[in-house]
C-alpha positions in Angstrom: 97.3 117.0 97.9 101.0 116.6 98.8 100.5 114.0 101.4 98.6 111.7 98.9 101.6 111.1 97.2 104.3 110.4 99.9 105.0 107.5 102.1 103.6 107.5 105.9 106.9 108.2 107.5 107.2 111.6 105.3 105.4 114.6 107.3 104.0 117.2 105.2 102.2 120.8 104.9 100.7 122.5 102.7 99.3 126.3 102.2 97.1 128.2 100.1 97.1 131.1 102.4 100.2 133.1 102.8 102.2 133.7 106.2 104.5 136.8 106.6 106.5 135.0 109.8 110.2 135.1 109.4 113.1 134.8 111.8 115.4 137.6 111.5 118.3 135.5 109.8 115.5 134.6 107.1 114.2 138.0 106.8 117.7 139.3 106.1 118.2 137.6 103.2 115.1 138.7 101.4 115.2 142.1 102.7 115.0 143.7 99.4 112.7 141.0 97.7 109.3 142.1 96.4 106.3 141.3 98.3 105.4 138.4 96.0 109.0 136.6 96.8 109.1 137.6 100.4 105.7 136.0 101.0 106.4 132.5 99.3 109.6 132.4 100.9 107.9 132.9 104.3 105.2 130.7 103.9 106.9 127.8 102.6 109.2 127.8 105.7 105.8 128.4 107.6 104.9 124.8 106.4 108.4 123.2 107.0 108.7 124.4 110.6 104.6 123.0 110.9 106.2 119.8 109.4 109.3 119.6 111.6 107.2 120.2 114.8 105.4 117.0 114.1 108.7 115.2 114.3 109.6 117.0 117.7 111.8 119.6 116.3 111.4 123.1 117.8 111.1 126.2 115.5 114.1 128.0 114.2 115.3 129.4 110.8 115.6 127.5 107.6 118.4 128.8 105.7 119.1 128.1 102.1 122.4 126.6 101.3 124.8 127.3 98.5 122.6 126.1 95.6 119.7 127.7 97.5 118.7 124.0 98.9 117.1 124.2 102.2 119.4 123.3 105.0 117.6 120.8 107.4 118.4 120.2 111.1 120.7 117.1 111.8 119.0 114.0 111.1 116.3 115.6 108.6 115.8 115.1 105.2 113.0 117.3 103.3 112.0 119.3 100.4 110.0 122.8 99.5 107.9 123.8 96.8 106.2 127.0 95.9 104.0 128.3 93.0 101.2 130.6 92.3 98.5 129.8 95.1 100.3 126.6 96.7 103.3 126.0 99.1 104.3 122.8 100.7 106.9 121.2 102.7 108.0 117.3 103.4 110.1 116.2 105.9 111.2 112.9 107.4 113.9 111.4 109.5 117.0 110.1 107.9 117.3 106.5 107.9 114.9 104.5 106.0 114.8 107.1 103.4 117.8 108.8 102.0 116.2 112.0 100.3 112.9 113.5 99.4 111.9 115.8 96.1 108.6 117.6 96.0 107.5 120.1 93.1 104.2 121.8 92.5 103.3 123.6 89.5 100.4 125.6 87.5 98.5 122.8 85.6 98.9 124.7 82.2 101.0 124.0 79.2 104.6 124.7 79.3 105.6 128.2 77.5 106.7 127.7 73.7 110.2 126.1 73.4 110.8 125.2 77.0 109.6 121.6 76.2 112.5 121.1 73.6 115.0 121.7 76.7 113.0 119.8 79.4 112.6 116.3 77.3 115.0 114.2 75.9 114.6 112.8 72.4 112.9 109.5 73.6 110.4 111.2 75.8 108.6 113.0 72.9 106.7 110.2 71.6 105.7 108.9 74.9 104.3 112.4 75.7 102.3 112.5 72.7 100.9 108.9 73.4 99.9 110.1 76.6 98.4 113.5 75.3 96.4 111.5 73.0 95.1 109.1 75.7 94.4 111.5 78.4 94.1 114.6 77.1 92.9 116.7 79.8 96.2 116.5 81.6 99.2 118.6 80.3 101.7 116.1 80.3 104.4 118.3 79.6 104.3 120.5 82.7 103.7 116.9 84.7 107.2 116.1 83.0 109.0 119.3 84.0 107.4 119.0 87.6 108.6 115.4 87.9 112.2 116.3 86.8 112.1 119.1 89.2 111.6 116.5 92.0 114.1 114.4 90.9 116.7 117.0 91.0 115.6 117.8 94.6 115.9 114.3 95.5 119.4 114.4 93.6 121.2 117.3 94.9 121.5 116.7 98.7 122.8 113.3 97.8 125.3 114.1 95.1 125.7 117.5 95.6 126.2 118.6 92.2 123.7 119.7 89.1 121.3 117.0 87.2 120.3 118.6 84.1 116.5 118.0 82.6 118.6 115.8 80.0 120.3 113.7 82.5 117.2 111.8 83.1 114.6 109.9 81.2 111.2 109.3 82.5 108.7 106.9 82.0 105.0 107.4 83.4 102.3 104.9 84.3 99.2 107.3 84.4 96.9 104.8 85.8 98.9 104.3 88.8 100.1 108.0 88.7 103.8 107.2 88.9 106.8 107.6 87.3 110.4 106.0 86.8 113.7 108.3 86.1 116.3 106.6 84.6 119.4 108.6 85.3 122.3 109.4 82.9 124.9 110.7 85.6 126.7 108.2 88.1 125.1 108.8 91.4 126.1 108.6 94.9 126.1 105.1 96.6 122.8 104.5 98.2 122.2 101.3 99.9 125.4 99.7 98.7 124.6 100.5 94.8 125.5 103.6 92.7 122.2 105.5 92.4 120.8 105.1 88.8 117.0 105.5 89.0 114.3 107.2 91.0 110.7 106.3 91.5 108.0 109.0 92.1 104.2 109.9 92.2 102.3 112.5 90.9 98.7 114.0 91.1 96.9 116.4 89.4 93.9 118.4 90.6 92.9 122.0 91.6 94.6 123.5 88.9 98.1 122.1 90.0 100.5 119.3 89.0 102.1 118.1 92.3 105.2 115.6 92.0 107.3 113.7 94.9 110.3 111.6 94.6 111.4 109.6 97.5 115.0 107.7 97.4 115.2 105.0 99.8 118.3 104.5 102.2 118.5 100.8 102.7 120.0 100.1 106.0 119.7 103.5 107.1 121.6 106.6 107.1 124.9 105.4 107.3 124.1 103.3 103.9 124.3 106.6 102.3 127.8 107.8 101.1 127.2 111.2 99.9 129.6 113.2 97.7 131.9 115.8 99.2 129.8 119.3 99.4 130.4 121.6 96.9 
């Protein structure tokens, strides 16, 4: 599913079967985790190593950073996601692209009260209209997943939190795309402060899958990242 909503230069791998294969440094991080957590942690890293191999990188541990973000080899950007029954990774060489965010969620309605935390006031009537026009889609979950993808693309560039309320999303249901207007001043990408992101989504097989790709302009040097936390 994930490859269909990513540009050609992004390499992705997905799995619906778990792989219990970890490097010692990774295994040490989840030594006390329950089996479910260990398997999703291991499988999404198996996906990442397969994708990195397609870029010519040798297998190695993929460790989390201070905010649990994946730490990629130098010259690589990427994103991970996992939910019940699905794990995926997407990677690319840094250059034309500056950041990637992907997310997958079960395609079912958000629990009660969660939408109020996720959606901005101006998004509520737009979601209601989408539900009327396309009732088979749980648009609240699409919004949630899309904002997760926005954050995953934002954080490696900005090195700071972006709340659900810090972005307003507009969906094009026919094109299966969305635009996120950001309400924080972003890092400079391609000579301009990042103020919006574009993404894609797909729904099928009981899942919502979303992606965001930030273009880097002239190359990785065109991205001025915020200092590390």
